N, C-alpha and C positions, 0 to 999 in steps of 0.2 A: 504494500500500500504506500503510495507516494504521498508525503506530507508537504503541505504548504504552510510555512510558519507565518502567522499573522503579524503584521507590523504594528506593534503596540509599544508605547513608551516604556523604556527600561525601568522607570520608577514605579510603574504600576504593579500592584500586588498580584502575584500569580493566582490564576484561577484554575482549579483542577476538578475535572468531572471524572468520577469513578463509575464506570458502566459495568454492572455485574448482572447475574441472573441466569435463568435456566437455558440450556441449549435448546434452540428451536423457537425461542420466545421473541427474537428480534434484535439481539445485541449487535449483530453485524450491520443491520440497517441503521441502528442508532449511531454506531461509530462512523459509518460513511456520512451520515447527516452532520455529525459534529465536524468531520473533516471538511465538508463543504462550507461550513461556517468559519473555517480558519483555525480550528484547533489542531495542535500537534498531537496526532493519534498514535497510540502504542497498543497493539492488540496481542493479548495472550502472553504477557511477560511472565517468565517462570519465577517462582518464589525466590529462588536463589539470587535473582537479579533485582528484586523489589527494593532491597535495602540500598543497593547502588543507585537505583533510580531515585529514591528518596533523597539520598545524599547529594546527587547532582542538582536536584531542585533546590534543596536548602542552601547549597553553596553557590547557587545562581550560575551553575555551569550550563544550563539550558537557556538559550536565547528566547525561546517561546515563553509567553506569559499565559497562554491559554492552552491547557493540556488535557487530553482525554486518555484515560487508561482503562482498557477492558480487562476484567478479571473473571476467570471461570474456574471450574472445579477439576480441569484436567490435571493440574498440579494440586494435589490434595493439601499441600502446605500453604497455599495462597491465602486462605482466610486467616490462619494463625500469624503468618508473616505480616499481612496487612494490618492486623490488630496491633502489631508491635510498632509499625512506622506511622500509623494514623495520628496518634497524639501530637507528634512533632510537626506533621504536615498542617494540622489544624491551627497550630500556634502561629505559623508564618504565612499560610496560604488560605485562600478562600476555597474550601473543599465542599463539593456536593456529591452525594452518592445516589446514583440512579439504579434501582434494581428492577429488572424486567422479568416478568413471569407470564405463564399461561396455564390454563387448566390441564390436568393430565390427559383428559380426553382430546383436547385440541393438539397438544404436543404429539400424542400418539398418531393422530391423523396427519399432522404435518410431516413427520418422519416417514410415514408409510407412503404418502403422496410423492415425496421427493426421492424416496428410496435411498436415503442417506443413512449411514450408521450414526448412532448416538456417539459423541466423542468418548464417553466412558466405556463403551463396549468395544472400541477398537482394539485395546490391549487386553480385554477380558471378553473374548467371543462367546463365552458360555452364559454371560449375564443377559437377562431378557431386557427388552426395550423398556418395559414398565419398571423393572427394578433399577435400570440405569437412570431413569427420570427421578425416581424416589431418592437414589443416592446423590444425585446432582443437587436436589432440593435440600437434603440434609446437610451436605457439605457446605453449601453457601448460606445456610441459615444465619450464622453470626454476622455476615455482611448485610443480609436483609434486615436484621434487627436494628441496625444503626443507620439505615438508608433514609435519605431525605425525601426521596420520591420512590414509591413502589407502583409500578405501572403494569396492569394486567392487559395483555394484548390478545386475549382469547377471542374477542369480537372486534378486533382492530385491524385495519388494513395497513400495509407498509407505508402508504401515502399518509395516512393519519398519524402514524408514529413519527414520520419525518416532520410533519407540521408541528407536532408536540415538541420535538427537539428544537426546531427553529424558533418557536415562540418562547420556550423555556430558557434556552441557553444562548441565544444570540447576544452579541456584545457590540459595543460602540465600534464602528469601523466595518462591521459586516452586516449588521441588522439592516434589512431592507435593501440589500444589494442585488439588483437585477439588471443584467446587461441586455439592452435592446440592440440587436444586430440587424441592420438593414442590408439586404443582399440583393443586388441586381444580377440578372442572368438572362441567357437566351435559351428559349425552349429547344431550338434546333441543335444546341450543344448538350442538351440533357438537363433534366430538372434536378436541382439539389435534393439530397435525401435528408439533410439536417435541418429542415424548416419546421417551425411550429405553425406558421400561417403563410399561405401562398396567395399572391394577388396577380392576376393575369391582366396585363394592360395592352394586349394585342388589339383590343377593340378601338383604340384611338389612332388617329391618322399618323402615318409613318413617314418620318423625315428621310428614310432610305430612298424614297422615290423622288426626292428633290436632288438633282445632280450637284447642287452647290453645298448640300449638307451631308451627302452620302458618306464622305470620308472623314467627317467630323464625328464627335461623340456627344453624348448628353451632358458632358462637362462644359461644352462650348456654349456661350450665351446665345448664339444664333440658333442652335438646336433647341435650347431650353425655351426660347421665345416662340419657336415654331410649335413645340409640343403644347405649351400653355396658351397658345392662341385658340386652342380647342376649348370651348366653354365646358365641355363634359369633363375635361381633365381637372379643371378648377373645382367642379362639383365633387369629382372623385376624391381629390385631396381632402376636401372638407369632411366628407362622409367617412373616409378611411381614418382620418385623424380622430374623429369621434369614436369609431369602432375600436381603434387601438388604445385609446384612453380608457375605454370600458374594460378591455382585456387586461391591461397592465396590472392593476391592483389584484386581479384574480390570480395571475401568474405569481405575483409577489406573495399572496396568501398561501399558495400551494408550496411555497418554499423553493421555487425554481430559481436558478441563477442565470439562465439564458432564455431570452425571448427572441427567436429568430424569425424575421419577416422577409420572405422572398418576393421580389417584384420582377416578373418576367415579361419580356417582349420576344419578338421572333429571334433577333440576333444578339440581344444583350448589349447593344452599343448606344442606342438613342433614347427611346421612350422610357425604358426601365431605369436607365441611368439618371435621366433628368428627374423622374418622379421619385426615385430613391433619395436623391440629393435633397429634394424639397421636403420629403417626410422626415428625414434625419435632421434637417435644419430646424423643423418645428419642434421635434421631440428633444433636441438638445437644450431647449429652453424649459422643458417640462419635467425631465427625469435626469438623474445624475450620470448615468452611464450609457452612452450611445456610440456605436461604431458603424462604419460604412465599408462595404466590400463590393467591388464591381468584378464579378468572376469572369465575365466573357467580353470585357470592353476591348481587349486587344485581339479578339478572334475575328476572322474574316466571315 
């Protein structure tokens, strides 16, 4: 798992999220969501390394100030070792413990549906799935007892869990960060596969058929004036702006980090480029993070 360290002031008190809980309950989803928020994430650290990890934090040897650590029961000594280091962490850091669980019935169903082995049964093939779940719960009970948040995901989707993580653990600098990507392209070169919303502007008059404009692009003022001389384009910009303003907060609420809008014309040189530029210009005054990409502007 590749970590991106959040750029936080070195004087800020370190924030540590301990993510623990039952196998199959959603710990991996939670860790990925925290990583998306900018936390430095460490998954399944063995007990023998927990003390070194604690010392690195207390001695300020880690640049990251927002850290997430996943603990499970594969190392049976994890709860005991964590109990030893926890008091010192609490003295110098802001520590929260998130314990994730699900009912035995739901966990049994999840493991059977995914056909994955329970982590505790890998080295003990004779243990039943049901017994592995019970052992998992018993081993982690000391951590559960001191948790700040106990989350039951029995009736919770992965998306809902992500939203909970984003709402509960976002911090200044990452909260509400959604990048709007405006991408122009030409249908004849292929439709991008990484779009959230696609807008087809081939219905507007085409500068390609004006010999004076054919070799220019939508970045040229002459082409832009030609495209926007069509009153339908002006109406399109207005209605599309309203549409995207409606969608933006919904994507933000879902905890998404990218909102990619594709604007396509035939060749990706004229109409889509001019309209993409105009939409991006509008939203640069509305939202904090906007990028522009013209994928096929150099294509013939």
